[in-house]
C-alpha positions in Angstrom: 95.0 84.0 102.3 93.2 85.3 99.2 95.1 85.4 96.4 94.3 87.0 92.8 91.1 88.3 93.5 90.4 89.6 90.4 92.2 90.1 87.0 90.1 91.9 84.5 92.8 91.5 81.4 94.4 88.5 79.7 98.3 88.6 79.3 97.5 89.5 75.9 95.1 92.3 76.5 97.3 93.5 79.2 100.2 93.8 76.6 97.7 95.7 74.1 96.3 98.1 77.0 93.0 97.1 76.1 90.6 96.4 79.0 88.4 93.0 79.0 84.9 93.7 77.7 83.0 92.1 80.7 85.0 94.1 83.6 81.9 94.1 85.6 81.1 90.6 85.6 84.6 89.6 86.8 84.2 91.8 89.7 81.2 90.1 90.9 82.2 86.5 90.3 85.2 87.1 92.6 84.1 86.7 96.1 85.8 88.8 98.5 86.8 87.7 101.8 84.9 90.2 103.6 82.2 93.0 102.9 85.3 95.7 103.6 87.3 93.5 101.1 84.7 94.0 98.3 84.4 97.9 98.9 88.2 98.2 98.1 87.7 96.1 94.9 84.7 98.4 94.0 86.9 101.4 94.8 89.5 100.4 92.5 87.1 99.6 89.6 85.6 102.7 90.5 89.1 104.9 90.4 89.9 103.1 87.3 87.0 104.2 85.4 87.5 107.9 86.7 91.1 107.9 85.3 90.1 106.3 82.1 87.5 109.3 81.6 90.3 111.6 82.9 92.7 110.2 80.4 90.8 109.5 77.8 92.3 106.2 77.3 91.8 102.8 78.7 93.8 100.7 81.2 94.4 97.2 82.1 93.1 96.4 85.4 95.5 95.2 88.1 95.2 91.9 90.0 94.5 92.9 93.6 95.5 90.8 96.7 94.9 91.1 100.4 98.1 89.4 101.2 100.4 92.2 102.2 101.8 92.0 105.9 104.1 94.3 108.2 103.8 97.9 108.7 103.0 99.1 104.6 99.5 99.7 103.8 99.7 99.0 100.7 102.1 98.2 97.4 101.9 98.5 93.7 104.1 95.9 91.8 104.5 97.7 88.3 105.6 95.2 86.1 103.2 92.5 87.1 100.2 95.2 87.5 99.4 94.2 91.0 98.0 95.9 93.6 98.7 94.3 97.6 96.9 95.6 100.5 97.2 95.1 104.3 94.1 93.5 105.7 94.8 94.2 109.2 95.6 97.8 108.6 92.5 97.9 106.2 90.0 96.4 109.1 91.2 99.1 111.4 91.2 102.0 108.8 88.6 101.2 106.2 87.8 105.2 105.8 91.9 106.2 105.3 92.2 103.0 102.5 89.5 104.0 100.7 90.1 107.7 100.7 94.1 107.6 100.4 95.6 104.2 100.1 93.6 102.8 97.0 94.2 106.1 95.1 97.8 106.1 95.9 98.6 102.7 94.8 96.7 103.2 91.6 98.4 106.2 90.9 102.0 104.3 90.8 100.3 102.0 88.4 98.8 104.4 86.0 102.4 106.9 86.2 104.1 103.4 85.2 101.5 103.0 82.3 101.8 106.6 81.4 105.3 107.6 82.0 107.3 104.4 82.3 110.1 103.9 84.8 110.1 107.4 87.1 110.8 108.3 90.8 108.1 106.7 92.6 106.6 109.5 94.2 107.9 112.2 91.7 106.4 114.9 89.9 104.3 112.7 87.5 102.9 110.5 90.4 102.1 113.6 92.3 100.3 115.2 89.5 97.8 111.8 88.9 97.4 112.0 92.8 96.2 115.6 92.7 94.8 116.1 89.1 93.0 112.9 88.7 92.2 111.8 92.2 92.3 115.5 94.2 93.8 113.4 97.0 97.1 115.3 98.6 100.2 113.1 97.5 101.6 112.0 101.0 104.5 109.3 100.3 103.6 107.8 103.8 100.9 106.8 105.8 100.1 108.0 109.3 98.3 104.9 110.6 98.6 103.2 113.9 100.8 100.2 113.2 101.2 98.8 116.8 99.0 95.9 115.9 101.4 95.0 113.0 104.7 95.9 114.6 105.6 92.4 115.4 107.4 91.5 119.1 109.9 93.7 119.9 113.1 92.7 122.3 114.6 95.1 124.8 118.3 96.0 124.4 120.6 98.4 126.2 124.0 100.6 125.9 125.7 103.2 127.3 122.8 105.8 125.9 120.1 103.9 127.5 117.5 101.3 126.2 116.3 100.6 122.8 114.5 97.8 120.9 115.1 95.4 118.0 112.9 93.5 115.9 112.4 89.8 116.2 114.8 89.3 113.2 117.3 91.1 114.7 116.9 89.7 117.9 117.4 86.2 116.2 120.5 87.3 114.5 122.3 88.1 117.7 121.0 84.9 119.4 122.2 82.8 116.5 125.6 85.0 116.7 125.4 85.8 113.0 125.8 89.5 114.2 126.1 92.2 116.9 124.4 95.8 116.5 126.2 98.9 117.7 124.6 102.2 118.9 125.2 104.9 116.5 125.5 107.6 119.1 128.0 105.8 121.6 129.2 103.0 119.5 128.8 100.4 122.4 127.6 96.9 121.2 123.6 96.4 122.3 123.4 93.8 125.1 120.0 92.3 125.7 118.1 93.1 128.9 118.0 90.1 131.1 
């Protein structure tokens, strides 16, 4: 995994909200794992420059990582000023990441820096998405997540068949828990 791809600000500068003068040099000196990841890094920098022009103020650059797993396309860590992207979903959907996911996650960081703690997809975040990036403020992605869904296990109840994730299946196997159907209230049984 590639960690801490770039961080344009020192902790002291981040506290002051001042970007480092050599942001461009830091971007080119930090190699990405792939050309696609480099495109994302370039998009992050471009979107930050656009936001700085829009709001007439500087913003500290985030640490960008391509280490996110699971079904999420990206996450923004507000207090640590960090963005994480899912490399598998990125490889499968590069245009969606460039057009929607990167501005979505950057908007979370900008919203926190401008307004403090507010609702994650509230009116402030929506305003940044529309007015700054001209992107529809959708709260979830519609990407095909089959490749990152993980192993599923078949179970049944009075209603029919259902699936459990590997985590839930392992809890059943270890005797730590039992799951009940929400409709018929029967305990789910593994398909043999």
